[in-house]
PyMOL Python script that loads the backbone (N, CA, C, O; Angstrom):
from pymol import cmd

cmd.read_pdbstr("""\
ATOM      1  N   UNK A   1       9.997 -24.476 -12.424  1.00  0.00           N
ATOM      2  CA  UNK A   1      10.121 -23.626 -13.589  1.00  0.00           C
ATOM      3  C   UNK A   1       9.715 -22.196 -13.276  1.00  0.00           C
ATOM      4  O   UNK A   1      10.235 -21.267 -13.894  1.00  0.00           O
ATOM      5  N   UNK A   2       8.808 -21.993 -12.342  1.00  0.00           N
ATOM      6  CA  UNK A   2       8.425 -20.634 -11.967  1.00  0.00           C
ATOM      7  C   UNK A   2       7.371 -20.072 -12.897  1.00  0.00           C
ATOM      8  O   UNK A   2       6.924 -20.729 -13.838  1.00  0.00           O
ATOM      9  N   UNK A   3       6.987 -18.840 -12.612  1.00  0.00           N
ATOM     10  CA  UNK A   3       5.957 -18.191 -13.410  1.00  0.00           C
ATOM     11  C   UNK A   3       6.516 -16.975 -14.134  1.00  0.00           C
ATOM     12  O   UNK A   3       5.814 -15.981 -14.317  1.00  0.00           O
ATOM     13  N   UNK A   4       7.773 -17.049 -14.543  1.00  0.00           N
ATOM     14  CA  UNK A   4       8.385 -15.950 -15.281  1.00  0.00           C
ATOM     15  C   UNK A   4       8.176 -16.158 -16.766  1.00  0.00           C
ATOM     16  O   UNK A   4       8.357 -17.262 -17.278  1.00  0.00           O
ATOM     17  N   UNK A   5       7.801 -15.110 -17.445  1.00  0.00           N
ATOM     18  CA  UNK A   5       7.613 -15.158 -18.898  1.00  0.00           C
ATOM     19  C   UNK A   5       8.251 -13.924 -19.481  1.00  0.00           C
ATOM     20  O   UNK A   5       8.424 -12.919 -18.792  1.00  0.00           O
ATOM     21  N   UNK A   6       8.604 -13.996 -20.758  1.00  0.00           N
ATOM     22  CA  UNK A   6       9.173 -12.833 -21.416  1.00  0.00           C
ATOM     23  C   UNK A   6       8.064 -11.965 -21.986  1.00  0.00           C
ATOM     24  O   UNK A   6       7.145 -12.458 -22.640  1.00  0.00           O
ATOM     25  N   UNK A   7       8.161 -10.686 -21.733  1.00  0.00           N
ATOM     26  CA  UNK A   7       7.239  -9.720 -22.328  1.00  0.00           C
ATOM     27  C   UNK A   7       7.744  -9.385 -23.726  1.00  0.00           C
ATOM     28  O   UNK A   7       8.853  -9.768 -24.098  1.00  0.00           O
ATOM     29  N   UNK A   8       6.944  -8.683 -24.486  1.00  0.00           N
ATOM     30  CA  UNK A   8       7.347  -8.322 -25.841  1.00  0.00           C
ATOM     31  C   UNK A   8       8.579  -7.438 -25.855  1.00  0.00           C
ATOM     32  O   UNK A   8       9.272  -7.365 -26.870  1.00  0.00           O
ATOM     33  N   UNK A   9       8.870  -6.756 -24.732  1.00  0.00           N
ATOM     34  CA  UNK A   9      10.050  -5.893 -24.686  1.00  0.00           C
ATOM     35  C   UNK A   9      11.294  -6.653 -24.254  1.00  0.00           C
ATOM     36  O   UNK A   9      12.357  -6.055 -24.087  1.00  0.00           O
ATOM     37  N   UNK A  10      11.175  -7.973 -24.069  1.00  0.00           N
ATOM     38  CA  UNK A  10      12.326  -8.794 -23.717  1.00  0.00           C
ATOM     39  C   UNK A  10      12.594  -8.907 -22.235  1.00  0.00           C
ATOM     40  O   UNK A  10      13.550  -9.572 -21.836  1.00  0.00           O
ATOM     41  N   UNK A  11      11.777  -8.279 -21.402  1.00  0.00           N
ATOM     42  CA  UNK A  11      11.963  -8.346 -19.959  1.00  0.00           C
ATOM     43  C   UNK A  11      11.157  -9.497 -19.387  1.00  0.00           C
ATOM     44  O   UNK A  11      10.104  -9.856 -19.913  1.00  0.00           O
ATOM     45  N   UNK A  12      11.655 -10.064 -18.319  1.00  0.00           N
ATOM     46  CA  UNK A  12      10.907 -11.118 -17.636  1.00  0.00           C
ATOM     47  C   UNK A  12       9.820 -10.480 -16.795  1.00  0.00           C
ATOM     48  O   UNK A  12      10.047  -9.474 -16.124  1.00  0.00           O
ATOM     49  N   UNK A  13       8.654 -11.064 -16.834  1.00  0.00           N
ATOM     50  CA  UNK A  13       7.540 -10.571 -16.037  1.00  0.00           C
ATOM     51  C   UNK A  13       7.187 -11.623 -15.011  1.00  0.00           C
ATOM     52  O   UNK A  13       6.835 -12.746 -15.373  1.00  0.00           O
ATOM     53  N   UNK A  14       7.273 -11.285 -13.747  1.00  0.00           N
ATOM     54  CA  UNK A  14       6.868 -12.192 -12.696  1.00  0.00           C
ATOM     55  C   UNK A  14       5.390 -11.958 -12.447  1.00  0.00           C
ATOM     56  O   UNK A  14       5.010 -11.011 -11.758  1.00  0.00           O
ATOM     57  N   UNK A  15       4.559 -12.821 -13.007  1.00  0.00           N
ATOM     58  CA  UNK A  15       3.121 -12.614 -12.956  1.00  0.00           C
ATOM     59  C   UNK A  15       2.589 -12.638 -11.529  1.00  0.00           C
ATOM     60  O   UNK A  15       1.572 -12.008 -11.238  1.00  0.00           O
ATOM     61  N   UNK A  16       3.254 -13.346 -10.650  1.00  0.00           N
ATOM     62  CA  UNK A  16       2.805 -13.417  -9.269  1.00  0.00           C
ATOM     63  C   UNK A  16       2.976 -12.078  -8.556  1.00  0.00           C
ATOM     64  O   UNK A  16       2.328 -11.842  -7.536  1.00  0.00           O
ATOM     65  N   UNK A  17       3.838 -11.193  -9.074  1.00  0.00           N
ATOM     66  CA  UNK A  17       4.086  -9.921  -8.397  1.00  0.00           C
ATOM     67  C   UNK A  17       3.067  -8.852  -8.767  1.00  0.00           C
ATOM     68  O   UNK A  17       3.045  -7.793  -8.139  1.00  0.00           O
ATOM     69  N   UNK A  18       2.227  -9.093  -9.759  1.00  0.00           N
ATOM     70  CA  UNK A  18       1.197  -8.120 -10.116  1.00  0.00           C
ATOM     71  C   UNK A  18       0.139  -8.091  -9.026  1.00  0.00           C
ATOM     72  O   UNK A  18      -0.302  -9.133  -8.542  1.00  0.00           O
ATOM     73  N   UNK A  19      -0.259  -6.896  -8.651  1.00  0.00           N
ATOM     74  CA  UNK A  19      -1.275  -6.740  -7.617  1.00  0.00           C
ATOM     75  C   UNK A  19      -2.418  -5.879  -8.155  1.00  0.00           C
ATOM     76  O   UNK A  19      -2.253  -5.109  -9.101  1.00  0.00           O
ATOM     77  N   UNK A  20      -3.561  -6.034  -7.531  1.00  0.00           N
ATOM     78  CA  UNK A  20      -4.702  -5.204  -7.899  1.00  0.00           C
ATOM     79  C   UNK A  20      -4.381  -3.752  -7.565  1.00  0.00           C
ATOM     80  O   UNK A  20      -3.830  -3.473  -6.500  1.00  0.00           O
ATOM     81  N   UNK A  21      -4.715  -2.830  -8.454  1.00  0.00           N
ATOM     82  CA  UNK A  21      -4.452  -1.412  -8.196  1.00  0.00           C
ATOM     83  C   UNK A  21      -5.448  -0.844  -7.181  1.00  0.00           C
ATOM     84  O   UNK A  21      -6.542  -1.378  -6.995  1.00  0.00           O
ATOM     85  N   UNK A  22      -5.051   0.226  -6.546  1.00  0.00           N
ATOM     86  CA  UNK A  22      -5.971   0.921  -5.639  1.00  0.00           C
ATOM     87  C   UNK A  22      -6.920   1.782  -6.480  1.00  0.00           C
ATOM     88  O   UNK A  22      -6.608   2.121  -7.622  1.00  0.00           O
ATOM     89  N   UNK A  23      -8.066   2.129  -5.918  1.00  0.00           N
ATOM     90  CA  UNK A  23      -8.976   3.023  -6.652  1.00  0.00           C
ATOM     91  C   UNK A  23      -8.295   4.320  -7.077  1.00  0.00           C
ATOM     92  O   UNK A  23      -8.542   4.818  -8.175  1.00  0.00           O
ATOM     93  N   UNK A  24      -7.439   4.872  -6.215  1.00  0.00           N
ATOM     94  CA  UNK A  24      -6.777   6.131  -6.567  1.00  0.00           C
ATOM     95  C   UNK A  24      -5.821   5.958  -7.747  1.00  0.00           C
ATOM     96  O   UNK A  24      -5.664   6.876  -8.551  1.00  0.00           O
ATOM     97  N   UNK A  25      -5.181   4.795  -7.860  1.00  0.00           N
ATOM     98  CA  UNK A  25      -4.308   4.537  -9.014  1.00  0.00           C
ATOM     99  C   UNK A  25      -5.131   4.469 -10.296  1.00  0.00           C
ATOM    100  O   UNK A  25      -4.750   5.030 -11.323  1.00  0.00           O
ATOM    101  N   UNK A  26      -6.253   3.781 -10.223  1.00  0.00           N
ATOM    102  CA  UNK A  26      -7.120   3.633 -11.394  1.00  0.00           C
ATOM    103  C   UNK A  26      -7.602   5.003 -11.863  1.00  0.00           C
ATOM    104  O   UNK A  26      -7.550   5.316 -13.052  1.00  0.00           O
ATOM    105  N   UNK A  27      -8.066   5.805 -10.927  1.00  0.00           N
ATOM    106  CA  UNK A  27      -8.574   7.137 -11.256  1.00  0.00           C
ATOM    107  C   UNK A  27      -7.459   8.011 -11.829  1.00  0.00           C
ATOM    108  O   UNK A  27      -7.661   8.714 -12.820  1.00  0.00           O
ATOM    109  N   UNK A  28      -6.287   7.962 -11.204  1.00  0.00           N
ATOM    110  CA  UNK A  28      -5.173   8.812 -11.646  1.00  0.00           C
ATOM    111  C   UNK A  28      -4.768   8.506 -13.080  1.00  0.00           C
ATOM    112  O   UNK A  28      -4.546   9.424 -13.870  1.00  0.00           O
ATOM    113  N   UNK A  29      -4.670   7.227 -13.423  1.00  0.00           N
ATOM    114  CA  UNK A  29      -4.270   6.871 -14.790  1.00  0.00           C
ATOM    115  C   UNK A  29      -5.363   7.263 -15.775  1.00  0.00           C
ATOM    116  O   UNK A  29      -5.082   7.836 -16.828  1.00  0.00           O
ATOM    117  N   UNK A  30      -6.618   6.951 -15.430  1.00  0.00           N
ATOM    118  CA  UNK A  30      -7.714   7.284 -16.353  1.00  0.00           C
ATOM    119  C   UNK A  30      -7.796   8.781 -16.597  1.00  0.00           C
ATOM    120  O   UNK A  30      -7.876   9.228 -17.742  1.00  0.00           O
ATOM    121  N   UNK A  31      -7.776   9.556 -15.516  1.00  0.00           N
ATOM    122  CA  UNK A  31      -7.871  11.006 -15.671  1.00  0.00           C
ATOM    123  C   UNK A  31      -6.633  11.571 -16.365  1.00  0.00           C
ATOM    124  O   UNK A  31      -6.729  12.517 -17.148  1.00  0.00           O
ATOM    125  N   UNK A  32      -5.480  10.991 -16.075  1.00  0.00           N
ATOM    126  CA  UNK A  32      -4.244  11.435 -16.716  1.00  0.00           C
ATOM    127  C   UNK A  32      -4.259  11.216 -18.224  1.00  0.00           C
ATOM    128  O   UNK A  32      -3.614  11.946 -18.976  1.00  0.00           O
ATOM    129  N   UNK A  33      -5.000  10.205 -18.652  1.00  0.00           N
ATOM    130  CA  UNK A  33      -5.130   9.925 -20.077  1.00  0.00           C
ATOM    131  C   UNK A  33      -6.282  10.704 -20.706  1.00  0.00           C
ATOM    132  O   UNK A  33      -6.474  10.665 -21.921  1.00  0.00           O
ATOM    133  N   UNK A  34      -7.042  11.407 -19.879  1.00  0.00           N
ATOM    134  CA  UNK A  34      -8.170  12.182 -20.396  1.00  0.00           C
ATOM    135  C   UNK A  34      -9.334  11.324 -20.850  1.00  0.00           C
ATOM    136  O   UNK A  34     -10.058  11.697 -21.774  1.00  0.00           O
ATOM    137  N   UNK A  35      -9.524  10.178 -20.212  1.00  0.00           N
ATOM    138  CA  UNK A  35     -10.587   9.253 -20.599  1.00  0.00           C
ATOM    139  C   UNK A  35     -11.774   9.362 -19.659  1.00  0.00           C
ATOM    140  O   UNK A  35     -11.617   9.635 -18.469  1.00  0.00           O
ATOM    141  N   UNK A  36     -12.955   9.149 -20.203  1.00  0.00           N
ATOM    142  CA  UNK A  36     -14.140   9.006 -19.362  1.00  0.00           C
ATOM    143  C   UNK A  36     -14.130   7.588 -18.805  1.00  0.00           C
ATOM    144  O   UNK A  36     -13.376   6.735 -19.271  1.00  0.00           O
ATOM    145  N   UNK A  37     -14.968   7.345 -17.809  1.00  0.00           N
ATOM    146  CA  UNK A  37     -15.076   5.989 -17.278  1.00  0.00           C
ATOM    147  C   UNK A  37     -15.555   5.026 -18.353  1.00  0.00           C
ATOM    148  O   UNK A  37     -15.085   3.891 -18.431  1.00  0.00           O
ATOM    149  N   UNK A  38     -16.477   5.469 -19.170  1.00  0.00           N
ATOM    150  CA  UNK A  38     -17.005   4.630 -20.241  1.00  0.00           C
ATOM    151  C   UNK A  38     -15.922   4.276 -21.260  1.00  0.00           C
ATOM    152  O   UNK A  38     -15.836   3.130 -21.701  1.00  0.00           O
ATOM    153  N   UNK A  39     -15.102   5.249 -21.631  1.00  0.00           N
ATOM    154  CA  UNK A  39     -14.012   4.999 -22.581  1.00  0.00           C
ATOM    155  C   UNK A  39     -12.983   4.038 -21.999  1.00  0.00           C
ATOM    156  O   UNK A  39     -12.486   3.152 -22.693  1.00  0.00           O
ATOM    157  N   UNK A  40     -12.667   4.223 -20.711  1.00  0.00           N
ATOM    158  CA  UNK A  40     -11.695   3.351 -20.060  1.00  0.00           C
ATOM    159  C   UNK A  40     -12.217   1.921 -19.991  1.00  0.00           C
ATOM    160  O   UNK A  40     -11.480   0.974 -20.265  1.00  0.00           O
ATOM    161  N   UNK A  41     -13.477   1.766 -19.629  1.00  0.00           N
ATOM    162  CA  UNK A  41     -14.079   0.431 -19.564  1.00  0.00           C
ATOM    163  C   UNK A  41     -14.030  -0.253 -20.920  1.00  0.00           C
ATOM    164  O   UNK A  41     -13.736  -1.444 -21.016  1.00  0.00           O
ATOM    165  N   UNK A  42     -14.317   0.499 -21.951  1.00  0.00           N
ATOM    166  CA  UNK A  42     -14.295  -0.045 -23.301  1.00  0.00           C
ATOM    167  C   UNK A  42     -12.903  -0.532 -23.694  1.00  0.00           C
ATOM    168  O   UNK A  42     -12.775  -1.542 -24.387  1.00  0.00           O
ATOM    169  N   UNK A  43     -11.869   0.168 -23.263  1.00  0.00           N
ATOM    170  CA  UNK A  43     -10.493  -0.230 -23.584  1.00  0.00           C
ATOM    171  C   UNK A  43     -10.150  -1.619 -23.070  1.00  0.00           C
ATOM    172  O   UNK A  43      -9.371  -2.340 -23.693  1.00  0.00           O
ATOM    173  N   UNK A  44     -10.733  -1.999 -21.929  1.00  0.00           N
ATOM    174  CA  UNK A  44     -10.420  -3.304 -21.340  1.00  0.00           C
ATOM    175  C   UNK A  44     -11.573  -4.291 -21.513  1.00  0.00           C
ATOM    176  O   UNK A  44     -11.649  -5.300 -20.812  1.00  0.00           O
ATOM    177  N   UNK A  45     -12.459  -3.991 -22.444  1.00  0.00           N
ATOM    178  CA  UNK A  45     -13.578  -4.884 -22.777  1.00  0.00           C
ATOM    179  C   UNK A  45     -14.463  -5.158 -21.563  1.00  0.00           C
ATOM    180  O   UNK A  45     -14.853  -6.296 -21.302  1.00  0.00           O
ATOM    181  N   UNK A  46     -14.767  -4.101 -20.835  1.00  0.00           N
ATOM    182  CA  UNK A  46     -15.597  -4.201 -19.645  1.00  0.00           C
ATOM    183  C   UNK A  46     -16.806  -3.285 -19.800  1.00  0.00           C
ATOM    184  O   UNK A  46     -16.939  -2.566 -20.791  1.00  0.00           O
ATOM    185  N   UNK A  47     -17.667  -3.325 -18.817  1.00  0.00           N
ATOM    186  CA  UNK A  47     -18.843  -2.454 -18.821  1.00  0.00           C
ATOM    187  C   UNK A  47     -18.617  -1.295 -17.857  1.00  0.00           C
ATOM    188  O   UNK A  47     -17.802  -1.383 -16.939  1.00  0.00           O
ATOM    189  N   UNK A  48     -19.340  -0.224 -18.079  1.00  0.00           N
ATOM    190  CA  UNK A  48     -19.197   0.978 -17.272  1.00  0.00           C
ATOM    191  C   UNK A  48     -19.388   0.689 -15.785  1.00  0.00           C
ATOM    192  O   UNK A  48     -18.629   1.197 -14.961  1.00  0.00           O
ATOM    193  N   UNK A  49     -20.378  -0.109 -15.432  1.00  0.00           N
ATOM    194  CA  UNK A  49     -20.664  -0.383 -14.015  1.00  0.00           C
ATOM    195  C   UNK A  49     -19.469  -1.019 -13.317  1.00  0.00           C
ATOM    196  O   UNK A  49     -19.156  -0.660 -12.183  1.00  0.00           O
ATOM    197  N   UNK A  50     -18.805  -1.951 -13.972  1.00  0.00           N
ATOM    198  CA  UNK A  50     -17.608  -2.564 -13.374  1.00  0.00           C
ATOM    199  C   UNK A  50     -16.544  -1.507 -13.131  1.00  0.00           C
ATOM    200  O   UNK A  50     -15.912  -1.486 -12.075  1.00  0.00           O
ATOM    201  N   UNK A  51     -16.345  -0.627 -14.112  1.00  0.00           N
ATOM    202  CA  UNK A  51     -15.331   0.418 -13.959  1.00  0.00           C
ATOM    203  C   UNK A  51     -15.668   1.313 -12.766  1.00  0.00           C
ATOM    204  O   UNK A  51     -14.795   1.661 -11.970  1.00  0.00           O
ATOM    205  N   UNK A  52     -16.927   1.674 -12.656  1.00  0.00           N
ATOM    206  CA  UNK A  52     -17.361   2.511 -11.540  1.00  0.00           C
ATOM    207  C   UNK A  52     -17.099   1.822 -10.202  1.00  0.00           C
ATOM    208  O   UNK A  52     -16.687   2.468  -9.238  1.00  0.00           O
ATOM    209  N   UNK A  53     -17.337   0.529 -10.144  1.00  0.00           N
ATOM    210  CA  UNK A  53     -17.103  -0.223  -8.911  1.00  0.00           C
ATOM    211  C   UNK A  53     -15.611  -0.300  -8.577  1.00  0.00           C
ATOM    212  O   UNK A  53     -15.237  -0.241  -7.406  1.00  0.00           O
ATOM    213  N   UNK A  54     -14.764  -0.429  -9.589  1.00  0.00           N
ATOM    214  CA  UNK A  54     -13.307  -0.452  -9.349  1.00  0.00           C
ATOM    215  C   UNK A  54     -12.850   0.890  -8.787  1.00  0.00           C
ATOM    216  O   UNK A  54     -12.065   0.935  -7.839  1.00  0.00           O
ATOM    217  N   UNK A  55     -13.337   1.971  -9.366  1.00  0.00           N
ATOM    218  CA  UNK A  55     -12.927   3.297  -8.897  1.00  0.00           C
ATOM    219  C   UNK A  55     -13.494   3.626  -7.520  1.00  0.00           C
ATOM    220  O   UNK A  55     -12.872   4.362  -6.754  1.00  0.00           O
ATOM    221  N   UNK A  56     -14.651   3.096  -7.203  1.00  0.00           N
ATOM    222  CA  UNK A  56     -15.268   3.345  -5.900  1.00  0.00           C
ATOM    223  C   UNK A  56     -14.673   2.451  -4.809  1.00  0.00           C
ATOM    224  O   UNK A  56     -14.883   2.688  -3.619  1.00  0.00           O
ATOM    225  N   UNK A  57     -13.934   1.430  -5.222  1.00  0.00           N
ATOM    226  CA  UNK A  57     -13.367   0.499  -4.257  1.00  0.00           C
ATOM    227  C   UNK A  57     -14.345  -0.589  -3.838  1.00  0.00           C
ATOM    228  O   UNK A  57     -14.091  -1.315  -2.877  1.00  0.00           O
ATOM    229  N   UNK A  58     -15.464  -0.709  -4.550  1.00  0.00           N
ATOM    230  CA  UNK A  58     -16.452  -1.738  -4.248  1.00  0.00           C
ATOM    231  C   UNK A  58     -16.025  -3.114  -4.746  1.00  0.00           C
ATOM    232  O   UNK A  58     -16.464  -4.136  -4.219  1.00  0.00           O
ATOM    233  N   UNK A  59     -15.175  -3.134  -5.755  1.00  0.00           N
ATOM    234  CA  UNK A  59     -14.616  -4.374  -6.313  1.00  0.00           C
ATOM    235  C   UNK A  59     -13.151  -4.128  -6.612  1.00  0.00           C
ATOM    236  O   UNK A  59     -12.747  -3.000  -6.897  1.00  0.00           O
ATOM    237  N   UNK A  60     -12.357  -5.186  -6.547  1.00  0.00           N
ATOM    238  CA  UNK A  60     -10.941  -5.067  -6.917  1.00  0.00           C
ATOM    239  C   UNK A  60     -10.780  -5.388  -8.392  1.00  0.00           C
ATOM    240  O   UNK A  60     -11.347  -6.358  -8.895  1.00  0.00           O
ATOM    241  N   UNK A  61     -10.004  -4.566  -9.076  1.00  0.00           N
ATOM    242  CA  UNK A  61      -9.693  -4.823 -10.477  1.00  0.00           C
ATOM    243  C   UNK A  61      -8.662  -5.944 -10.527  1.00  0.00           C
ATOM    244  O   UNK A  61      -7.678  -5.919  -9.789  1.00  0.00           O
ATOM    245  N   UNK A  62      -8.882  -6.908 -11.380  1.00  0.00           N
ATOM    246  CA  UNK A  62      -7.921  -7.994 -11.525  1.00  0.00           C
ATOM    247  C   UNK A  62      -6.619  -7.451 -12.108  1.00  0.00           C
ATOM    248  O   UNK A  62      -6.642  -6.573 -12.971  1.00  0.00           O
ATOM    249  N   UNK A  63      -5.484  -7.971 -11.638  1.00  0.00           N
ATOM    250  CA  UNK A  63      -4.194  -7.485 -12.136  1.00  0.00           C
ATOM    251  C   UNK A  63      -4.058  -7.560 -13.659  1.00  0.00           C
ATOM    252  O   UNK A  63      -3.429  -6.693 -14.266  1.00  0.00           O
ATOM    253  N   UNK A  64      -4.636  -8.582 -14.276  1.00  0.00           N
ATOM    254  CA  UNK A  64      -4.542  -8.702 -15.733  1.00  0.00           C
ATOM    255  C   UNK A  64      -5.277  -7.557 -16.436  1.00  0.00           C
ATOM    256  O   UNK A  64      -4.826  -7.069 -17.472  1.00  0.00           O
ATOM    257  N   UNK A  65      -6.396  -7.137 -15.876  1.00  0.00           N
ATOM    258  CA  UNK A  65      -7.148  -6.013 -16.452  1.00  0.00           C
ATOM    259  C   UNK A  65      -6.350  -4.723 -16.281  1.00  0.00           C
ATOM    260  O   UNK A  65      -6.284  -3.902 -17.196  1.00  0.00           O
ATOM    261  N   UNK A  66      -5.743  -4.548 -15.109  1.00  0.00           N
ATOM    262  CA  UNK A  66      -4.906  -3.369 -14.848  1.00  0.00           C
ATOM    263  C   UNK A  66      -3.723  -3.330 -15.813  1.00  0.00           C
ATOM    264  O   UNK A  66      -3.396  -2.281 -16.367  1.00  0.00           O
ATOM    265  N   UNK A  67      -3.093  -4.471 -16.005  1.00  0.00           N
ATOM    266  CA  UNK A  67      -1.963  -4.539 -16.926  1.00  0.00           C
ATOM    267  C   UNK A  67      -2.407  -4.174 -18.340  1.00  0.00           C
ATOM    268  O   UNK A  67      -1.728  -3.404 -19.021  1.00  0.00           O
ATOM    269  N   UNK A  68      -3.530  -4.714 -18.784  1.00  0.00           N
ATOM    270  CA  UNK A  68      -4.046  -4.406 -20.113  1.00  0.00           C
ATOM    271  C   UNK A  68      -4.328  -2.919 -20.257  1.00  0.00           C
ATOM    272  O   UNK A  68      -3.968  -2.311 -21.265  1.00  0.00           O
ATOM    273  N   UNK A  69      -4.969  -2.332 -19.253  1.00  0.00           N
ATOM    274  CA  UNK A  69      -5.287  -0.907 -19.294  1.00  0.00           C
ATOM    275  C   UNK A  69      -4.010  -0.072 -19.393  1.00  0.00           C
ATOM    276  O   UNK A  69      -3.915   0.832 -20.222  1.00  0.00           O
ATOM    277  N   UNK A  70      -3.039  -0.378 -18.548  1.00  0.00           N
ATOM    278  CA  UNK A  70      -1.777   0.372 -18.566  1.00  0.00           C
ATOM    279  C   UNK A  70      -1.046   0.211 -19.888  1.00  0.00           C
ATOM    280  O   UNK A  70      -0.500   1.178 -20.421  1.00  0.00           O
ATOM    281  N   UNK A  71      -1.031  -0.995 -20.417  1.00  0.00           N
ATOM    282  CA  UNK A  71      -0.361  -1.225 -21.701  1.00  0.00           C
ATOM    283  C   UNK A  71      -1.046  -0.454 -22.827  1.00  0.00           C
ATOM    284  O   UNK A  71      -0.380   0.148 -23.669  1.00  0.00           O
ATOM    285  N   UNK A  72      -2.359  -0.475 -22.838  1.00  0.00           N
ATOM    286  CA  UNK A  72      -3.086   0.243 -23.887  1.00  0.00           C
ATOM    287  C   UNK A  72      -2.926   1.747 -23.769  1.00  0.00           C
ATOM    288  O   UNK A  72      -2.978   2.464 -24.768  1.00  0.00           O
ATOM    289  N   UNK A  73      -2.731   2.225 -22.547  1.00  0.00           N
ATOM    290  CA  UNK A  73      -2.544   3.662 -22.322  1.00  0.00           C
ATOM    291  C   UNK A  73      -1.087   4.078 -22.446  1.00  0.00           C
ATOM    292  O   UNK A  73      -0.784   5.271 -22.448  1.00  0.00           O
ATOM    293  N   UNK A  74      -0.191   3.119 -22.549  1.00  0.00           N
ATOM    294  CA  UNK A  74       1.228   3.439 -22.649  1.00  0.00           C
ATOM    295  C   UNK A  74       1.816   3.918 -21.335  1.00  0.00           C
ATOM    296  O   UNK A  74       2.803   4.653 -21.323  1.00  0.00           O
ATOM    297  N   UNK A  75       1.220   3.508 -20.241  1.00  0.00           N
ATOM    298  CA  UNK A  75       1.673   3.932 -18.919  1.00  0.00           C
ATOM    299  C   UNK A  75       2.839   3.062 -18.475  1.00  0.00           C
ATOM    300  O   UNK A  75       2.792   1.837 -18.591  1.00  0.00           O
ATOM    301  N   UNK A  76       3.869   3.694 -17.973  1.00  0.00           N
ATOM    302  CA  UNK A  76       5.075   2.966 -17.596  1.00  0.00           C
ATOM    303  C   UNK A  76       5.090   2.535 -16.134  1.00  0.00           C
ATOM    304  O   UNK A  76       6.120   2.048 -15.670  1.00  0.00           O
ATOM    305  N   UNK A  77       4.014   2.687 -15.397  1.00  0.00           N
ATOM    306  CA  UNK A  77       3.977   2.284 -13.997  1.00  0.00           C
ATOM    307  C   UNK A  77       4.237   0.797 -13.827  1.00  0.00           C
ATOM    308  O   UNK A  77       4.668   0.359 -12.760  1.00  0.00           O
ATOM    309  N   UNK A  78       3.980   0.023 -14.862  1.00  0.00           N
ATOM    310  CA  UNK A  78       4.189  -1.409 -14.760  1.00  0.00           C
ATOM    311  C   UNK A  78       5.660  -1.769 -14.663  1.00  0.00           C
ATOM    312  O   UNK A  78       5.993  -2.905 -14.323  1.00  0.00           O
ATOM    313  N   UNK A  79       6.542  -0.837 -14.952  1.00  0.00           N
ATOM    314  CA  UNK A  79       7.971  -1.110 -14.840  1.00  0.00           C
ATOM    315  C   UNK A  79       8.342  -1.530 -13.420  1.00  0.00           C
ATOM    316  O   UNK A  79       9.338  -2.224 -13.216  1.00  0.00           O
ATOM    317  N   UNK A  80       7.549  -1.113 -12.447  1.00  0.00           N
ATOM    318  CA  UNK A  80       7.815  -1.477 -11.062  1.00  0.00           C
ATOM    319  C   UNK A  80       7.650  -2.968 -10.815  1.00  0.00           C
ATOM    320  O   UNK A  80       8.278  -3.514  -9.907  1.00  0.00           O
ATOM    321  N   UNK A  81       6.825  -3.630 -11.597  1.00  0.00           N
ATOM    322  CA  UNK A  81       6.593  -5.060 -11.372  1.00  0.00           C
ATOM    323  C   UNK A  81       7.308  -5.919 -12.399  1.00  0.00           C
ATOM    324  O   UNK A  81       7.287  -7.144 -12.282  1.00  0.00           O
ATOM    325  N   UNK A  82       7.925  -5.336 -13.376  1.00  0.00           N
ATOM    326  CA  UNK A  82       8.687  -6.083 -14.367  1.00  0.00           C
ATOM    327  C   UNK A  82      10.169  -6.028 -13.987  1.00  0.00           C
ATOM    328  O   UNK A  82      10.715  -4.963 -13.701  1.00  0.00           O
ATOM    329  N   UNK A  83      10.791  -7.182 -13.993  1.00  0.00           N
ATOM    330  CA  UNK A  83      12.206  -7.236 -13.640  1.00  0.00           C
ATOM    331  C   UNK A  83      13.028  -7.451 -14.893  1.00  0.00           C
ATOM    332  O   UNK A  83      12.663  -8.249 -15.756  1.00  0.00           O
ATOM    333  N   UNK A  84      14.125  -6.746 -14.991  1.00  0.00           N
ATOM    334  CA  UNK A  84      15.007  -6.913 -16.140  1.00  0.00           C
ATOM    335  C   UNK A  84      15.822  -8.184 -15.979  1.00  0.00           C
ATOM    336  O   UNK A  84      16.239  -8.530 -14.874  1.00  0.00           O
ATOM    337  N   UNK A  85      16.047  -8.876 -17.089  1.00  0.00           N
ATOM    338  CA  UNK A  85      16.869 -10.080 -17.050  1.00  0.00           C
ATOM    339  C   UNK A  85      18.274  -9.769 -17.466  1.00  0.00           C
ATOM    340  O   UNK A  85      19.121 -10.661 -17.497  1.00  0.00           O
TER     341      UNK A  85
END
""", "prot")
cmd.dss("prot")
cmd.show_as("cartoon", "prot")
cmd.util.cbc("prot")
cmd.orient("prot")
């Protein structure tokens, strides 16, 4: 059956293709949205220390958290991992 599911926009999402973002990607999106680290952490129901560790590269952000952050920010970078049906 695979791991394809339909997103709310009607596109199939291959969940296996989501990857953890690099620290530079995390920083670029956060700064591009004009958010502090604390505000960004709050958006994904996390604590400031975790956010700091993701940006420093000390921990990898889980793909689901990255997806949630991008969706809440309205960032279209996720289009690269979503395939049209």
